[in-house]
C-alpha positions in Angstrom: 20.0 55.6 7.1 23.6 56.7 7.7 26.5 55.2 5.7 27.9 53.6 8.9 24.6 51.9 9.5 24.5 50.5 6.0 28.0 49.1 6.4 27.3 47.7 9.9 29.7 47.5 12.8 33.4 47.2 12.2 34.7 43.7 12.7 36.9 43.4 15.9 40.6 43.5 15.4 42.1 40.0 14.9 43.9 38.7 18.0 47.6 38.5 17.7 50.0 36.3 19.6 53.8 36.0 19.9 55.7 32.8 19.3 58.9 32.6 21.3 60.9 29.5 20.4 62.9 28.0 23.2 66.6 27.6 22.5 66.7 24.7 25.0 65.8 22.6 21.9 68.2 24.4 19.5 71.6 23.2 18.4 73.9 24.6 21.1 76.9 24.3 18.8 75.2 26.6 16.2 73.4 29.1 18.3 74.3 32.1 16.1 73.1 30.2 13.0 69.9 29.2 14.8 69.1 32.8 15.8 69.7 33.9 12.2 67.4 31.2 10.9 64.7 32.3 13.4 64.9 35.9 12.1 64.8 34.6 8.5 61.7 32.6 9.4 59.8 35.7 10.6 60.2 35.1 14.3 60.5 38.2 16.6 61.2 36.7 20.0 63.5 34.0 21.3 63.2 32.3 24.7 66.3 31.7 26.7 65.8 28.9 29.4 68.5 29.7 32.0 68.9 26.8 34.4 71.3 26.5 37.4 71.1 22.8 38.2 69.6 23.7 41.7 66.2 25.2 41.1 65.8 22.7 38.3 67.8 19.5 37.6 69.6 20.8 34.5 72.2 23.3 33.5 72.1 25.4 30.3 73.6 28.8 29.6 74.1 32.1 31.4 74.9 35.7 30.8 78.3 35.2 29.0 76.6 33.1 26.2 73.7 35.6 25.9 76.1 38.5 25.8 78.2 36.9 23.1 75.1 36.5 20.9 73.4 39.8 21.6 75.2 41.6 18.8 74.5 38.8 16.4 70.7 39.0 16.6 67.9 41.6 16.5 65.5 39.2 18.2 63.7 40.2 21.4 65.6 38.2 24.1 63.0 36.7 26.5 65.2 35.5 29.4 63.5 32.9 31.7 65.6 32.5 34.9 65.1 29.1 36.5 67.7 29.9 39.2 67.7 30.2 43.0 67.9 33.8 44.3 67.7 35.4 40.8 68.2 38.8 42.3 71.9 38.0 42.5 72.1 37.9 38.7 69.7 40.6 37.5 72.5 43.0 36.6 74.5 40.3 34.8 71.5 39.6 32.5 70.9 43.3 32.0 74.5 43.7 30.9 74.2 40.7 28.6 71.4 42.4 26.7 68.1 40.8 28.0 65.0 42.6 26.8 62.8 40.8 29.3 63.7 39.1 32.6 61.4 36.5 34.1 62.0 35.1 37.6 60.2 32.3 39.4 57.9 33.2 42.3 59.2 30.0 44.0 62.9 31.0 43.7 63.1 34.2 45.8 62.0 35.1 49.3 61.3 38.7 48.4 59.4 38.6 45.1 58.2 42.2 45.1 61.8 43.5 45.7 63.1 41.5 42.8 60.3 42.7 40.5 61.1 46.3 41.5 64.8 45.7 40.8 64.0 44.6 37.2 61.5 47.3 36.6 63.9 50.0 37.8 66.5 48.8 35.3 64.1 49.6 32.5 63.5 46.2 30.9 60.3 44.2 30.7 59.4 42.3 33.9 57.8 38.9 34.3 57.1 36.2 36.9 56.9 32.5 36.2 54.7 30.1 38.1 55.3 26.3 38.3 52.3 24.1 37.6 51.3 23.7 41.3 51.9 27.3 42.3 48.8 29.3 43.0 47.9 32.5 41.1 47.4 34.2 44.5 51.2 34.5 44.7 51.2 37.2 42.0 47.7 38.7 42.4 49.0 41.9 44.0 51.9 42.3 41.7 50.0 42.2 38.4 50.1 46.0 37.9 53.9 45.8 38.1 54.2 43.0 35.6 54.6 43.1 31.8 54.0 39.3 31.6 53.2 36.2 33.7 54.6 32.9 32.6 52.4 29.8 33.3 54.5 26.7 33.3 52.4 23.9 31.7 55.1 21.3 32.6 57.5 21.0 35.5 60.6 23.0 34.5 64.0 21.5 33.8 63.7 19.5 30.6 62.3 19.9 27.1 60.0 17.4 25.3 57.5 17.0 28.2 53.7 16.6 27.8 51.3 19.5 28.5 49.6 19.3 31.9 45.8 19.5 31.2 44.9 21.6 34.3 47.1 24.4 32.9 44.1 25.5 30.7 42.0 26.3 33.7 44.9 28.1 35.3 45.3 30.2 32.1 41.5 31.0 32.1 41.7 32.1 35.8 44.7 34.3 35.2 43.0 35.9 32.1 40.0 36.7 34.3 42.2 38.1 37.1 44.0 40.4 34.6 40.8 41.6 33.0 39.3 42.3 36.4 42.3 44.4 37.5 42.4 46.1 34.1 46.2 45.6 33.6 47.9 45.0 30.3 49.9 42.0 31.6 50.5 39.4 28.9 50.1 35.7 29.5 52.9 33.4 28.4 52.6 29.6 28.4 55.6 27.3 28.3 55.7 23.5 28.2 54.4 20.8 25.9 52.8 23.1 23.3 52.6 21.8 19.8 50.7 22.8 16.7 48.1 20.2 17.6 47.3 21.7 21.0 48.0 25.4 20.6 44.4 26.4 19.7 42.9 25.7 23.2 45.9 27.3 24.9 45.3 30.5 22.9 41.6 30.3 23.4 42.1 30.1 27.2 43.9 33.5 27.0 47.6 32.9 26.2 49.3 35.6 24.2 52.9 34.5 24.2 53.6 30.9 23.2 56.9 29.1 24.0 57.7 26.0 22.0 61.0 24.1 22.0 61.3 20.5 20.6 58.0 20.9 18.7 59.4 23.9 16.9 63.2 23.3 16.5 62.9 19.7 15.4 60.9 20.7 12.3 62.8 23.1 10.1 62.5 25.3 8.1 61.4 27.6 10.8 59.3 29.9 8.6 57.2 26.9 7.6 56.9 25.7 11.2 55.9 29.2 12.3 53.1 29.2 9.6 51.8 25.9 10.9 51.6 27.1 14.5 49.8 30.2 13.2 47.4 28.3 11.1 46.4 25.8 13.8 46.2 28.5 16.5 43.5 30.2 14.4 45.0 33.7 15.2 47.7 35.8 13.6 51.3 36.1 14.9 52.7 39.5 15.5 53.5 42.3 18.0 51.2 42.6 21.0 51.4 44.8 24.0 55.2 44.8 24.8 
């Protein structure tokens, strides 16, 4: 019997996910300090919820704020654009230092053109889908995408409750990605807490956005550890 047979098969590599805390729930008067605290707590990504007051009923921050903080942080800037006609602002967010730009399928008439615009600029490219938007809207674009964001609440405000049918939508997207053989990551945003993160990850999510359930419970390193423990997987770099 060979040595490898005696030892048996190697255990599969542990699944890793990314936690991307949403600054929508951070202290807007201390954003530089908040970013520093995230880094100190072992966080690698941060989620910027950019809202225009038209696509969603709220207004947050734009390229000038992101640019002002870019040289204050080494975090991966995950920029989620909840704005009408986002193609008008892609260059502004590139100049501000975005590492990833995510646009909504519902917000632009020519989604493929906008995706190509982002990809050609050399940053990571993502599409977000509102809860009622079908996965068919991005089926043919998956090979061009680094990530798909499944909204598990209706966008615009923090502190909402996770919509249950989102789990089935995540499972279907996971199957679609596997069947096409792409390396597209699945991000989920909305109502995710330490108590419900496990089924979200089990359904296929790899990038988790959490706002009020994260920022309201410092220190952030301890909060990250709780999310990791209850998700039953390790946090760390994935495919991006």
